[in-house]
C-alpha positions as CSV (number, residue, x, y, z in Angstrom):
1,M,37.4,19.0,61.7
2,Q,36.8,18.3,58.0
3,Q,33.9,16.9,56.1
4,S,33.8,13.3,55.0
5,T,33.6,12.5,51.3
6,T,29.9,11.6,51.5
7,Y,28.7,15.2,52.3
8,A,28.9,18.4,50.4
9,V,31.1,21.1,51.9
10,T,29.0,24.2,52.7
11,E,29.7,27.7,53.9
12,T,28.1,26.6,57.3
13,S,30.4,23.6,57.6
14,L,33.4,25.7,56.7
15,T,32.6,28.3,59.3
16,Q,31.9,25.6,61.9
17,S,35.1,23.7,61.2
18,W,37.4,26.8,61.0
19,P,38.3,27.0,64.7
20,Q,39.3,23.3,64.9
21,F,41.2,23.5,61.6
22,S,43.0,26.7,62.8
23,A,44.0,25.1,66.1
24,A,45.4,22.0,64.3
25,I,47.3,24.1,61.7
26,L,48.8,26.3,64.5
27,A,49.9,23.2,66.3
28,L,51.6,21.9,63.2
29,I,53.3,25.3,62.7
30,N,54.5,24.9,66.3
31,T,55.7,21.3,65.7
32,L,57.6,22.5,62.7
33,G,59.1,25.3,64.7
34,L,58.2,27.9,62.2
35,D,58.4,31.5,63.5
36,T,55.8,34.2,63.2
37,E,57.7,36.2,60.6
38,L,56.3,34.1,57.8
39,T,53.2,35.3,56.0
40,C,50.2,33.1,55.4
41,D,49.0,34.2,52.0
42,H,46.2,31.7,51.4
43,V,44.2,28.7,52.7
44,A,43.0,25.9,50.4
45,L,39.9,23.7,50.2
46,R,39.4,20.2,48.9
47,V,36.1,19.0,47.4
48,N,35.3,15.9,45.4
49,S,32.6,17.2,43.1
50,H,32.3,19.9,40.4
51,Q,28.8,20.7,41.8
52,N,30.3,21.4,45.2
53,A,33.1,23.4,43.8
54,D,30.6,25.5,41.7
55,M,28.5,26.1,44.8
56,L,31.5,27.2,46.9
57,S,32.9,29.4,44.0
58,Q,29.5,31.3,44.1
59,Y,29.7,31.6,47.8
60,F,33.3,32.9,47.9
61,A,32.6,35.3,45.0
62,R,30.1,37.0,47.3
63,Q,32.8,37.1,50.0
64,G,35.5,38.7,47.8
65,Q,36.7,38.8,44.2
66,V,38.0,36.0,42.0
67,I,41.5,37.2,41.1
68,S,42.5,34.1,39.2
69,N,40.8,31.2,37.4
70,N,43.7,29.3,36.0
71,M,44.3,25.8,34.7
72,I,47.0,24.0,36.8
73,N,47.8,20.4,36.4
74,G,44.8,20.0,34.1
75,R,42.1,21.4,36.4
76,P,40.7,24.9,37.2
77,I,41.9,26.5,40.4
78,L,40.2,29.6,41.6
79,I,41.9,32.2,43.9
80,I,39.5,34.4,45.7
81,K,40.7,37.6,47.5
82,L,38.5,38.0,50.5
83,N,36.8,41.3,51.5
84,Q,37.5,40.3,55.2
85,S,40.6,38.3,56.1
86,L,40.4,35.0,57.9
87,N,42.2,34.9,61.3
88,L,44.7,32.2,61.9
89,G,46.1,33.0,65.3
90,H,48.0,36.3,64.7
91,L,48.1,35.6,60.9
92,Q,45.7,37.3,58.5
93,I,44.7,35.2,55.5
94,N,43.6,37.2,52.5
95,C,42.9,34.6,49.9
96,V,41.2,31.2,49.5
97,E,42.3,28.7,46.9
98,L,39.4,26.5,45.5
99,P,40.7,23.7,43.2
100,Y,38.1,21.9,41.2
101,P,38.4,18.2,41.6
102,G,40.7,16.2,39.3
103,E,41.0,12.4,39.1
104,K,41.8,12.0,42.8
105,S,39.1,11.7,45.4
106,Y,40.0,13.1,48.8
107,P,39.2,11.1,51.9
108,Q,38.5,14.4,53.7
109,Q,36.8,17.5,52.3
110,G,36.9,21.0,53.6
111,W,39.8,23.1,54.8
112,E,43.0,21.2,53.6
113,H,46.2,23.3,53.8
114,I,47.7,26.8,54.2
115,E,50.6,28.3,52.3
116,L,53.3,30.3,54.0
117,V,55.7,32.6,52.2
118,F,59.4,32.3,52.9
119,K,61.1,35.2,51.2
120,S,63.7,33.7,49.0
121,T,65.3,33.9,45.6
122,A,65.3,30.1,45.3
123,T,64.2,28.8,41.9
124,S,64.2,25.1,42.7
125,C,62.9,22.9,45.5
126,Q,66.5,21.9,46.5
127,Q,67.5,25.6,46.8
128,L,64.4,26.3,48.9
129,A,65.1,23.3,51.1
130,D,68.7,24.4,51.6
131,E,67.7,28.0,52.5
132,L,65.0,26.7,54.9
133,I,67.5,24.5,56.7
134,T,69.9,27.4,56.9
135,Y,67.2,29.5,58.6
136,Y,65.5,26.7,60.5
137,P,68.3,24.1,61.1
138,H,65.8,21.8,63.0
139,L,64.0,21.2,59.7
140,A,66.9,19.2,58.4
141,D,65.6,15.9,59.8
142,V,62.1,16.6,58.7
143,I,63.2,17.4,55.1
144,A,65.4,14.3,55.1
145,G,62.4,12.2,56.0
146,K,63.6,11.2,59.4
147,T,60.4,12.2,61.2
148,T,56.7,11.2,61.0
149,I,56.0,14.4,59.0
150,K,55.8,13.7,55.3
151,V,57.5,16.0,52.9
152,K,56.7,16.7,49.2
153,M,58.5,19.0,46.9
154,S,56.9,20.4,43.8
155,S,57.0,23.4,41.5
156,P,53.4,23.9,40.4
157,Q,53.0,26.4,37.6
158,G,50.0,28.0,35.9
159,E,49.9,28.4,32.1
160,H,51.1,32.0,32.1
161,E,53.1,32.3,35.3
162,R,56.5,34.0,35.0
163,L,57.9,33.4,38.5
164,A,59.5,30.2,39.7
165,N,57.6,29.1,42.8
166,P,59.2,26.0,44.3
167,T,57.1,24.6,47.1
168,I,57.7,22.3,50.0
169,A,54.7,20.6,51.6
170,F,54.8,19.3,55.2
171,K,52.0,16.8,55.9
172,Q,50.8,15.2,59.1
173,D,47.5,13.8,60.3
174,G,45.5,15.0,57.3
175,L,46.8,18.5,57.5
176,C,49.3,20.3,55.2
177,I,51.5,23.4,55.4
178,K,53.1,24.4,52.2
179,I,56.0,26.9,52.1
180,H,56.8,28.7,48.9
181,T,58.8,31.8,47.8
182,H,56.2,34.2,46.4
183,T,52.8,35.3,47.5
184,I,49.9,34.0,45.4
185,E,49.1,37.6,44.4
186,A,52.6,38.1,43.1
187,I,52.3,34.9,41.1
188,I,49.0,36.0,39.7
189,A,50.5,39.4,38.8
190,S,53.3,37.6,36.9
191,E,50.7,36.1,34.7
192,Q,49.8,39.6,33.5
193,A,53.3,40.5,32.6
């Protein structure tokens, strides 16, 4: 499904691995019992070298437009709005997130996670968790750590972002689905305000 750390991620490997990644992510969405009303606003990659990130940034710049190049947690993260959406089942993904590597080396490179938008006014991870559990009561055990799915809560923020964007990540078998409250494009627009 994903590239090992010893190989560069290429546009060919991404294209070839997309069907398997999509199937696995859709299976995780199903395991989590998330409905189809959520929007998938972007998919993220993981690479372990700046050279690989540079090569992919050039490739994706030809596939769309870089709408954000921001420092988050001490490293550049590019957001590219695609000219042609990626299909994930019935979902259309309009943006790709390409983080440059930081201190951490990833055991798997390539497609890493998707981010779903849960419309909410939550400004903290706990508020978001409470609202998710109200809407999806079956997530209570998952969020409480009573299943094999790992949960991480964070509030990543770019230097100029004005919107609170609490995020809950659900991880299993090397895959991750993050749920947050605003689309990536709304977050980027808040930087302009």
